[in-house]
VOGU-3710 file (C-alpha; in Angstrom, 3 decimals, decimal comma):
1> myvigtaghv> 10,120/-106,558/-73,896  7,558/-109,221/-75,966  4,436/-109,258/-77,307  2,047/-112,246/-77,726  -0,908/-112,541/-79,274  -3,722/-115,501/-79,246  -5,170/-116,333/-83,100  -7,971/-119,093/-83,777  -11,284/-119,495/-84,444  -14,573/-117,650/-82,248
11> dhgkstlvra> -15,334/-119,574/-78,817  -12,332/-121,787/-78,948  -11,411/-120,224/-76,000  -8,917/-117,364/-75,760  -9,754/-114,466/-73,668  -10,434/-117,366/-71,556  -6,607/-118,472/-71,805  -5,917/-115,151/-71,819  -7,602/-114,441/-68,099  -6,429/-117,966/-66,840
21> ltgidpdrlr> -2,551/-117,501/-67,442  -3,403/-113,919/-66,453  -6,166/-113,257/-63,857  -6,842/-110,356/-66,821  -9,856/-110,389/-68,734  -9,255/-109,167/-71,781  -12,671/-108,685/-72,488  -13,363/-104,787/-72,062  -16,720/-103,639/-73,232  -19,755/-104,376/-71,989
31> eekergltie> -21,119/-105,978/-75,195  -18,571/-108,619/-74,700  -19,184/-109,255/-71,792  -22,854/-109,648/-72,337  -22,468/-112,191/-75,775  -19,318/-113,688/-74,879  -17,949/-112,843/-77,476  -14,488/-110,589/-77,864  -14,752/-107,553/-80,391  -12,378/-105,847/-80,172
41> lgfawltlps> -8,803/-106,293/-79,152  -8,194/-106,620/-75,642  -4,975/-106,473/-73,103  -3,078/-108,558/-70,249  0,550/-109,078/-69,568  2,640/-111,914/-66,913  5,956/-112,049/-65,491  6,709/-116,073/-67,730  8,939/-118,686/-65,254  11,819/-116,784/-66,280
51> grevsivdvp> 11,061/-113,521/-65,160  10,861/-112,234/-68,080  7,837/-110,333/-68,799  5,198/-110,322/-72,134  2,544/-108,300/-73,062  -0,731/-110,491/-74,683  -3,072/-108,613/-77,437  -6,851/-110,656/-77,721  -7,977/-110,840/-80,936  -11,395/-111,628/-81,918
61> gherfiknml> -11,966/-115,188/-83,716  -15,350/-114,110/-85,537  -14,883/-113,408/-89,317  -17,382/-110,097/-89,412  -13,923/-109,316/-86,883  -11,204/-110,280/-89,153  -10,191/-106,731/-89,454  -9,555/-106,441/-85,749  -7,809/-109,493/-85,421  -5,430/-107,978/-88,027
71> agaggvdlal> -5,223/-104,823/-85,727  -3,623/-107,078/-83,120  -1,602/-109,359/-85,154  1,083/-106,658/-86,575  4,420/-106,312/-84,159  3,265/-109,550/-82,129  6,649/-112,198/-81,387  4,735/-115,125/-81,035  0,937/-116,418/-81,684  -1,060/-118,759/-80,034
81> lviaadegpm> -2,935/-120,438/-82,240  -5,891/-122,244/-80,157  -8,113/-124,693/-81,136  -10,957/-125,890/-78,804  -10,618/-130,269/-77,912  -14,601/-130,326/-78,907  -14,119/-128,715/-82,608  -10,578/-128,956/-83,935  -9,535/-126,616/-87,095  -12,365/-124,488/-87,783
91> pqtrehlail> -12,443/-122,009/-90,753  -11,199/-118,848/-88,932  -8,580/-121,374/-88,072  -7,408/-121,521/-91,132  -7,668/-117,760/-91,892  -5,839/-116,910/-89,416  -3,057/-119,308/-90,177  -2,960/-117,845/-93,032  -2,852/-114,212/-91,373  -0,055/-115,596/-89,573
101> dlldvpagiv> 2,534/-117,392/-92,066  1,525/-113,468/-94,743  2,854/-111,005/-91,331  5,446/-113,776/-90,874  5,292/-113,977/-87,508  8,755/-115,409/-86,107  7,673/-117,812/-83,325  4,275/-120,030/-82,718  2,781/-122,574/-80,250  -0,456/-124,404/-80,641
111> viskcdtved> -2,730/-124,712/-77,774  -4,832/-126,807/-77,770  -8,319/-125,645/-75,265  -10,779/-126,815/-73,393  -9,116/-130,438/-73,196  -11,241/-130,681/-69,949  -14,507/-131,082/-72,073  -12,884/-134,462/-74,300  -11,661/-137,690/-73,431  -8,072/-138,359/-74,280
121> gyvelveaei> -8,307/-140,010/-77,171  -10,596/-137,723/-79,156  -7,450/-135,277/-78,330  -5,183/-137,460/-80,191  -7,669/-137,221/-83,050  -7,880/-133,648/-83,013  -3,578/-133,185/-83,079  -3,718/-135,112/-86,291  -6,306/-132,656/-87,171  -4,418/-129,913/-87,095
131> edalrgssma> -1,069/-131,171/-88,129  -2,994/-132,155/-90,988  -4,135/-127,996/-91,013  0,032/-126,745/-89,961  1,138/-128,998/-93,040  2,859/-126,247/-95,132  2,413/-123,347/-92,442  5,405/-121,327/-90,618  3,072/-123,620/-88,014  4,223/-127,664/-89,223
141> karmvrtsaa> 6,002/-127,746/-86,568  4,554/-125,821/-84,064  4,603/-127,135/-80,491  1,233/-128,847/-79,404  0,129/-127,631/-75,207  -2,963/-129,625/-74,726  -4,986/-126,942/-71,903  -7,600/-126,358/-70,186  -8,420/-123,442/-68,419  -11,216/-124,315/-66,414
151> tgeglpslla> -8,631/-126,702/-64,502  -5,439/-125,403/-64,951  -4,174/-128,253/-66,580  -1,317/-127,656/-69,276  -0,940/-124,270/-67,888  2,630/-124,868/-66,815  3,325/-126,513/-69,703  2,248/-123,558/-71,798  4,215/-120,761/-69,859  7,375/-123,018/-70,681
161> aidaalettp> 6,928/-123,286/-73,971  6,410/-120,480/-73,838  9,422/-119,022/-72,675  10,977/-121,906/-74,801  9,966/-120,353/-77,920  11,137/-116,768/-76,614  14,410/-117,632/-75,638  15,346/-118,398/-79,572  12,750/-115,086/-80,375  14,811/-111,850/-81,687
171> akrdlgrprl> 13,818/-109,301/-79,860  12,955/-105,902/-81,478  15,411/-104,004/-83,200  15,708/-100,134/-82,175  16,146/-98,379/-85,370  16,368/-95,121/-84,145  12,775/-94,427/-85,238  9,691/-94,807/-83,094  6,877/-95,275/-83,942  3,251/-96,933/-82,449
181> pidraftiqg> 0,741/-97,427/-85,079  -2,341/-97,031/-82,753  -5,365/-99,468/-82,428  -7,447/-97,420/-80,282  -7,614/-93,323/-78,864  -9,894/-92,370/-75,861  -9,331/-89,250/-73,084  -9,037/-90,309/-69,970  -10,475/-86,963/-67,716  -8,155/-84,974/-66,036
191> fgtvvtgtll> -5,397/-86,317/-68,445  -6,654/-85,990/-72,274  -6,279/-87,593/-74,468  -4,815/-91,625/-74,335  -3,308/-93,734/-77,251  -2,486/-97,077/-77,150  -0,271/-99,953/-79,179  2,979/-102,053/-79,713  5,864/-99,611/-80,119  8,382/-100,755/-83,390
201> dgalevgsev> 12,025/-99,573/-84,326  12,586/-97,076/-81,675  12,534/-95,892/-77,831  10,454/-93,280/-77,116  10,632/-90,583/-73,442  8,031/-88,901/-72,297  8,774/-84,770/-73,448  9,202/-86,077/-76,459  7,586/-84,175/-79,143  5,708/-86,292/-81,709
211> elqpgrlrar> 3,661/-86,624/-85,232  0,985/-88,124/-86,288  0,240/-89,700/-89,529  -1,699/-89,922/-91,853  -2,859/-85,949/-90,757  0,752/-84,564/-89,695  -1,478/-83,340/-85,771  1,770/-82,713/-83,703  1,529/-83,401/-79,929  3,796/-84,388/-77,394
221> vrglqrhktk> 4,242/-87,143/-75,523  2,834/-85,911/-71,800  3,294/-89,567/-70,496  3,649/-93,049/-70,805  2,882/-96,605/-68,901  3,317/-99,434/-69,602  1,412/-102,884/-68,079  -0,862/-99,794/-65,882  2,517/-98,324/-64,211  4,174/-94,664/-64,941
231> vtrlepgtra> 7,520/-94,941/-67,041  9,467/-92,027/-67,950  10,997/-94,185/-71,782  9,578/-97,708/-73,696  11,914/-100,103/-75,480  10,630/-100,999/-78,742  8,489/-103,909/-79,055  6,202/-102,667/-75,184  2,259/-102,892/-75,848  2,508/-98,799/-74,786
241> avnlsgvhad> -0,547/-96,284/-73,078  1,099/-93,480/-74,665  -0,611/-89,849/-72,960  -0,444/-86,785/-75,637  -0,884/-83,103/-75,146  -1,460/-80,840/-77,629  -4,300/-82,817/-79,998  -8,107/-83,822/-79,147  -9,227/-87,551/-79,037  -11,389/-86,945/-81,422
251> evsrgmvlak> -8,654/-86,601/-84,233  -6,811/-89,486/-83,357  -8,328/-93,050/-84,744  -7,412/-96,402/-84,956  -5,074/-96,300/-88,165  -2,700/-93,654/-87,312  0,455/-94,469/-86,650  2,316/-92,192/-83,493  6,307/-91,187/-84,660  9,084/-88,185/-84,428
261> pgvlgavrai> 8,477/-86,166/-86,835  9,504/-86,283/-90,467  9,688/-90,233/-89,620  6,586/-90,975/-91,456  3,877/-89,287/-94,183  1,469/-90,057/-95,990  1,584/-93,496/-98,148  -1,278/-93,178/-101,351  1,029/-96,338/-103,324  2,915/-98,944/-102,941
271> dvrlratell> 5,034/-101,524/-104,261  4,723/-105,524/-101,978  5,924/-109,213/-103,341  2,146/-110,845/-102,845  2,138/-114,672/-102,140  -1,817/-115,839/-101,947  -3,380/-117,523/-99,356  -4,616/-121,216/-100,485  -8,120/-119,846/-99,098  -8,402/-117,761/-102,659
281> ahpllhdagv> -12,120/-119,222/-103,624  -11,556/-117,349/-107,073  -8,045/-116,107/-109,406  -6,846/-112,299/-107,711  -7,411/-110,415/-111,156  -5,400/-107,453/-111,702  -7,082/-104,290/-111,364  -9,236/-105,740/-108,580  -10,541/-103,690/-105,862  -9,541/-104,404/-102,474
291> tllsatsese> -8,631/-104,386/-98,594  -5,455/-103,243/-97,959  -4,640/-103,847/-94,023  -1,017/-102,610/-92,147  -0,592/-103,247/-88,442  -3,891/-100,461/-87,703  -3,506/-99,343/-90,894  -6,720/-100,123/-93,973  -7,323/-97,920/-97,011  -9,601/-99,848/-100,615
301> aklrllevde> -7,573/-100,687/-102,596  -6,694/-101,208/-106,573  -4,332/-104,256/-107,501  -1,945/-103,630/-110,459  -0,653/-106,798/-111,053  3,241/-106,439/-112,392  4,035/-109,417/-113,807  0,800/-111,471/-114,059  -2,596/-110,878/-115,262  -3,802/-113,246/-112,208
311> llpgeeawaq> -2,753/-114,367/-109,156  -3,872/-118,678/-108,064  -4,032/-119,762/-104,885  -0,597/-120,365/-103,441  1,494/-118,301/-106,190  3,001/-115,798/-105,648  3,845/-112,186/-107,657  4,947/-108,401/-107,710  2,256/-106,401/-106,784  1,740/-102,640/-107,468
321> lvlaspvava> -1,274/-101,113/-104,652  -2,744/-97,737/-105,085  -4,675/-96,029/-102,532  -7,896/-94,759/-102,105  -6,814/-92,766/-98,956  -3,068/-92,567/-96,918  -1,924/-94,521/-94,785  1,361/-94,395/-92,972  3,709/-97,519/-93,686  7,148/-98,174/-94,227
331> vgdhcvvrts> 9,710/-99,599/-96,028  9,466/-103,606/-94,675  6,194/-103,558/-92,871  3,782/-106,232/-93,820  1,109/-106,419/-95,349  -2,713/-108,149/-95,347  -4,976/-107,755/-98,985  -8,217/-108,781/-98,443  -12,183/-108,457/-100,841  -14,689/-108,285/-99,930
341> ndtvaggriv> -14,984/-111,668/-97,139  -11,764/-113,308/-97,277  -8,227/-112,516/-96,697  -6,509/-113,074/-100,209  -2,717/-112,531/-100,410  -0,015/-110,384/-98,364  3,032/-109,458/-98,622  6,190/-107,231/-97,508  6,159/-103,791/-98,286  9,657/-103,136/-100,170
351> ainpkrhrrn> 8,550/-99,336/-101,611  6,786/-96,642/-100,586  4,889/-94,008/-102,946  5,946/-95,578/-106,210  6,665/-94,336/-109,339  3,697/-95,939/-111,717  5,577/-99,313/-113,418  5,307/-100,446/-116,745  3,810/-103,348/-116,005  5,604/-106,947/-117,389
361> dgaviaglir> 9,679/-104,701/-117,426  11,814/-106,906/-117,094  14,031/-104,490/-115,553  11,590/-103,503/-113,290  10,957/-106,824/-112,279  14,720/-106,390/-111,719  14,770/-103,429/-109,609  11,796/-104,748/-107,520  13,559/-108,146/-106,156  17,175/-106,281/-105,229
371> qlegtaserl> 14,699/-104,160/-103,520  13,648/-107,501/-101,390  16,396/-110,048/-101,596  19,713/-107,480/-102,343  22,293/-106,197/-100,208  22,277/-102,929/-98,163  24,120/-101,307/-100,672  22,573/-102,231/-103,632  18,692/-101,618/-102,097  20,389/-97,798/-101,175
381> ldlllngptd> 21,466/-97,475/-104,866  18,568/-98,051/-106,320  16,676/-95,624/-104,107  19,543/-92,703/-105,015  18,884/-93,512/-108,793  15,454/-91,875/-108,607  17,161/-89,728/-108,180  18,418/-87,260/-104,274  17,329/-87,602/-101,048  18,053/-86,733/-97,480
391> tttatavlni> 20,474/-88,787/-95,593  17,535/-89,847/-92,833  15,462/-91,047/-95,986  18,243/-92,777/-97,654  19,327/-94,674/-94,448  15,263/-95,201/-92,894  14,393/-97,354/-95,918  17,391/-99,367/-96,002  15,325/-100,527/-92,643  18,091/-101,647/-90,285
401> epslaaevlr> 20,184/-99,919/-87,762  21,392/-97,037/-88,106  25,326/-97,591/-87,340  24,959/-100,516/-89,731  22,800/-97,735/-92,399  25,468/-94,970/-91,797  28,204/-97,652/-92,438  26,633/-98,493/-96,167  26,149/-95,511/-97,142  29,848/-94,586/-96,005
411> ellgngtale> 30,769/-97,004/-98,300  29,102/-95,943/-101,978  30,435/-92,150/-100,451  33,958/-93,477/-99,873  33,941/-95,338/-103,333  32,574/-92,219/-105,297  29,063/-94,547/-106,109  27,064/-91,861/-104,446  27,962/-87,578/-103,245  26,627/-85,410/-100,469
421> rggkviattw> 25,238/-82,524/-102,310  23,510/-79,563/-100,509  22,389/-82,201/-97,537  21,325/-84,587/-99,896  23,056/-87,707/-100,676  23,151/-88,372/-104,703  24,221/-91,663/-107,116  27,221/-90,413/-109,333  25,785/-91,684/-112,252  22,941/-89,748/-111,379
431> lesavgrasa> 23,907/-86,673/-111,366  25,856/-87,581/-114,496  22,873/-88,476/-116,337  20,475/-85,000/-114,389  23,640/-83,046/-116,039  23,218/-84,763/-119,252  19,710/-83,826/-119,730  19,286/-80,394/-118,816  22,139/-79,884/-120,785  20,179/-81,806/-123,367
441> aseeylvans> 16,739/-79,545/-122,637  18,526/-76,015/-123,084  19,902/-77,213/-126,744  16,099/-78,456/-127,485  15,213/-75,305/-126,120  17,562/-73,036/-128,531  16,519/-75,581/-131,098  13,281/-73,918/-131,026  14,188/-70,383/-130,328  17,495/-70,359/-132,697
451> lrfaapreqv> 18,406/-67,025/-132,191  18,377/-66,767/-127,997  21,430/-66,882/-126,223  20,570/-69,386/-123,332  17,260/-70,932/-122,254  14,710/-69,289/-119,932  16,140/-71,687/-116,290  12,570/-71,750/-115,489  11,869/-73,806/-118,578  14,709/-76,069/-118,431
461> rqllrldvpt> 13,965/-76,380/-115,084  10,250/-78,027/-116,045  11,231/-80,160/-119,534  13,346/-81,740/-116,276  10,648/-82,288/-113,781  12,737/-81,552/-110,799  11,865/-79,538/-107,649  13,970/-75,891/-107,291  16,509/-77,308/-104,959  17,162/-80,062/-106,897
471> fdmviaeavk> 17,873/-78,779/-109,940  19,869/-75,842/-108,622  22,313/-77,939/-107,431  22,489/-79,901/-111,025  23,401/-77,339/-112,741  25,538/-75,944/-109,823  27,543/-79,451/-111,080  26,939/-78,790/-114,925  28,660/-75,479/-114,511  31,210/-77,207/-112,440
481> vgrmeergaa> 32,181/-79,865/-115,169  31,880/-77,655/-117,999  28,751/-78,975/-119,182  26,216/-75,551/-119,243  26,930/-72,225/-118,696  24,555/-69,486/-116,825  24,100/-66,559/-118,056  21,927/-63,695/-116,166  18,538/-66,122/-115,519  19,408/-68,089/-118,493
491> laprgyqpql> 20,996/-71,076/-119,207  22,970/-72,484/-122,090  25,203/-75,313/-123,307  29,375/-74,020/-122,798  29,896/-71,909/-125,540  27,130/-71,850/-127,665  26,048/-69,072/-129,869  23,044/-68,806/-132,037  23,658/-68,630/-135,574  22,169/-65,952/-137,878
501> tpkqqtqada> 20,730/-66,856/-141,360  22,372/-65,282/-144,532  19,378/-63,524/-145,016  19,003/-62,575/-140,948  22,568/-61,557/-141,321  21,871/-59,218/-144,428  18,071/-57,457/-142,282  20,338/-57,272/-139,433  23,052/-55,266/-140,858  20,444/-52,453/-142,966
511> flaaltkggf> 18,352/-51,687/-139,871  21,807/-51,748/-137,719  23,205/-49,170/-140,388  20,170/-47,577/-140,074  20,074/-46,711/-136,396  23,821/-45,812/-136,544  22,864/-43,488/-139,581  19,828/-41,908/-137,348  21,726/-41,457/-134,469  20,237/-39,876/-131,228
521> tpptddppda> 16,516/-39,705/-133,433  16,885/-43,199/-134,717  14,094/-44,582/-137,638  11,215/-46,292/-135,773  9,060/-47,450/-138,141  9,341/-51,097/-140,310  12,046/-53,062/-137,317  12,815/-56,538/-137,446  10,601/-59,295/-135,768  11,027/-59,635/-132,739
531> allgylsaag> 13,014/-62,761/-132,734  15,900/-60,315/-134,231  15,464/-57,908/-132,002  16,244/-59,988/-128,547  19,026/-61,593/-130,494  20,353/-58,078/-131,322  19,735/-56,943/-127,603  21,442/-59,834/-126,488  24,628/-59,734/-128,780  25,237/-56,124/-127,761
541> hiedtgagvi> 24,029/-54,279/-130,832  21,146/-52,018/-130,227  19,084/-50,814/-126,428  15,587/-51,126/-126,550  13,400/-48,946/-124,472  10,507/-50,966/-125,043  8,302/-47,727/-125,939  9,436/-47,822/-129,990  12,456/-46,265/-129,608  15,922/-48,696/-129,920
551> faspifaeml> 19,024/-46,770/-130,049  21,826/-48,556/-131,778  24,470/-49,612/-128,691  27,135/-47,481/-129,431  24,561/-44,214/-129,683  23,450/-45,133/-126,450  26,422/-45,233/-124,845  27,303/-41,922/-125,537  23,827/-39,966/-124,760  24,533/-41,889/-121,195
561> qrvtahlead> 27,501/-40,993/-121,044  26,346/-36,952/-121,994  23,790/-37,370/-119,540  25,738/-38,182/-117,088  27,923/-35,724/-117,290  25,999/-33,673/-116,873  24,316/-34,911/-113,591  27,646/-35,308/-111,991  27,550/-31,117/-112,932  24,271/-30,260/-112,138
571> gtitlaevrd> 22,866/-33,230/-110,201  19,175/-32,634/-111,552  18,133/-33,305/-115,926  14,827/-32,546/-116,849  13,004/-34,110/-120,135  13,260/-30,276/-121,336  17,417/-31,104/-121,379  17,529/-34,662/-122,227  16,150/-33,449/-125,431  18,101/-30,136/-125,584
581> lfgasrkyaq> 21,309/-31,826/-125,062  20,693/-34,324/-127,708  18,478/-31,860/-130,638  16,022/-34,929/-130,472  11,895/-34,604/-130,268  9,964/-35,370/-127,019  9,193/-38,733/-127,999  13,411/-39,472/-128,383  14,120/-37,427/-124,781  11,229/-39,715/-123,326
591> afiehldakr> 12,041/-42,901/-124,180  15,611/-42,750/-123,961  14,745/-41,004/-119,999  12,460/-43,164/-118,807  14,855/-46,360/-120,342  17,822/-45,177/-117,638  14,724/-45,037/-114,867  13,376/-48,237/-115,303  17,729/-49,335/-115,497  18,139/-48,407/-112,157
601> itrrvgdarv> 19,876/-45,678/-113,098  18,299/-42,575/-112,710  14,997/-41,750/-110,658  12,211/-38,918/-111,398  12,216/-36,202/-108,537  9,674/-33,974/-109,571  10,008/-33,209/-112,565  13,517/-34,023/-113,217  15,500/-36,811/-112,810  19,187/-37,645/-110,690
611> lrapvetar> 21,755/-40,200/-110,625  20,741/-43,422/-107,904  24,649/-44,361/-108,038  27,520/-43,792/-110,299  27,067/-45,510/-113,433  29,958/-47,166/-115,540  29,491/-45,396/-119,045  30,410/-47,952/-121,479  28,376/-51,285/-122,135
//
């Protein structure tokens, strides 16, 4: 299935031509019929002499409705640039031609309309003007066909020309990820919400679960129509009407995109190779405010030129557009940039939601060039060097058929350039770098906290700025290759041990001697600072009850053994019995037994304690 789009200046006979070719009036609004002016998109269809069935999108020609024209031009396989014989090329002719250039519409035919209103010699002059206007454009070599919708002159030749052009125009690709940019949304009584658009990148079937982005609205395909005929399946490249259940028409608007769940997300920034049109009246400046349009999507945006300070007519440059409101676009889509009144530039999207780039950075520009011109392997590897991604995302960015994308992925996995871990695809060099950064982050923490045996896991993760699943995968790899150790809920470089200064060692020895001498009633005044206490606890030298009472570890082990033996013999022990068992005051007995409760060795039942489970007496 192919889609044909009209283009051209207002009142040059686009809608009249469509009506003459198809017998269908594309002007559907009362206001359009009263004014004789196409305001919204119109749709029709016909069967060509070859038997090929095509859809036609009729777009407005008036300058005030350029955005509507752009909404209709997305997904077009063949453009009919309509130019009236009695006027020749006009302002919107040139703007529409520039838009067709920016969108890389695959094929085009120049239709000279209203030929019945002028002499043949005049038409020849108009043809010469048209040749001048087309020079340097993608339609410079397009066939010209003289027509008159009023008399039917040239219409058979036009149909034959359309057939011939489509013969060499590639069919829409099936990338296995159907998406439909919505150009209309309305309600039909008894059916509910209906949306229309041109289906791209995959087939759609009745009963499919779908998602509308931006907004993440979930719905189900209740019915499908092509050219007012019910079908159960639509192939890519089809003008479609989709009846949805589960969503109200008031929630849906032009600019949203219908796709399978998880295929598209909200895009707030894009990287693009921008080409300025010759219509650009003033240089396009870095940080300028512009409007981005892609298919039916639209958003105000801030333009960041990455390698120049201004873009002149006809020039190209890399740019990043930061959007004021999210859109749903994909890598490989074309976009157009407008100022308040003019179409000024456009190009192909090479990255969605990229990080903010440094300007005038050769490495950044080289990476963008690879995304635009590189092999599929190079482009996929560039994506993976930014971090792990799932297989669907990894292959979708290639913008090629799923079987070819899977082949590229297998190649990277086979030669060791990439790995699969936990359902993610990872560049080997990225993982090696991440392991090094994780080890360095733990070392950084331990340098600042020299008496700690390990760095808190969450603190290391935050230093690396990784999500939890990715971080866990990196740490698992670091442990596997022997770079790091997991110590409880903390992390350390493999074999790391903190070292006391001579002064700290003297202080620690004196403190441990005092605890040992104190036995079951150790001194509680003038303990070392918290850092040294933490070290002694982690090293297994002390048992800190947290209640101001600290036991030497061998003493604590003996006390635990005695209490355990008592509990195993008698079943319970009271605070008074603990006190008597060790000849200690209530302060020590209470701190000790409550510490056992906290360690889940004992639990309180009334005024007594019982064992929770068998206990190892050795620490």
